[in-house]
N, C-alpha and C positions, 0 to 999 in steps of 0.2 A: 491852392492845389486841391484837387478832388481826391477821394479815397483811393480810387483805382490807380491814379498816377502815383500817389504816395506808395501804394503797395508795390507797384512796378519798380520804383526806385529802391525801396527797402530790400527787395529780393535780389538786387544787384550787389548788395553788401557782402563782405566776407562773413563766414560763420561766426567768427569772434564778435564782429560788430553787430550781427543780428542778435546774438545772445545778450550782448550788453543792452541793446534797445529793448529786447523782450523783458529782461530783468527790470529795467527802469519802468516799463509800462505796468508790469505786474505789481511792483512796489506801489505805484501810483493808485491802481484800482483796488488793491487790497484794503485800502483805507475806507472804501465804500461798503458800508455794512449791508446794503440792499442786495449785494451779489452773493449767491451761494456758490462759493468756489469749489466745494466738494462735488456738487452737481455738475459744474462746468467741466471739471477734470474727468469725472466718470463719463460724461457725454463724449468728450474728446477721445478717451481711451476706447470706448465702444465703437465710435466712428472709424478710428484707425484699425481696430480689430476686424471690422467688417470687410476690410480690404485685403485681409490675409488669406492664404491658401489653407485648406483643411489640415495639411501637415504642420504648417506653422501654428495654427490654432491649437493642435494637440500638444505641441511642444510648449507653448505658452501655458496651457492648462497644467501640464505636468510640473513646470517650473513654479507656478503659483501654488500648486498643492504642496510642493516641497517647502516653499518659503512660508506657507500658511502656518505650519507647525512651529516655526520660529517667530513669526510676526503675526499677531492677530489684528491686522488692520482692517477696519470696516470697508475701506475702498477696495481692498484686495478681495474680500468676500463678495462684494457686489460684482466685481469683474468675473470672478470664478463662477458665480451663479449664472450670469448671463452667458458665459462660454459654455457651461454645461447645457443650458437650454438650447443652444444652437447646434450642439453635436448630436 
């Protein structure tokens, strides 16, 4: 089965089954030390962020700024920095 066929079949699954498969795949690749997962996550967040409206972006920025005082997570700071640059 090629990748496109596999993707088509996987997208037919229930959300619960998709989550279970995603979890299994992530567990499997997290053992690979050559993958920078923080970078992969930030790239995905920024790609999804680029699809939002300006109002949604402002709401997310506000939300992250509020949580930043509670959680000083590096990935949050990177996301906030990129959001500020786009506004």
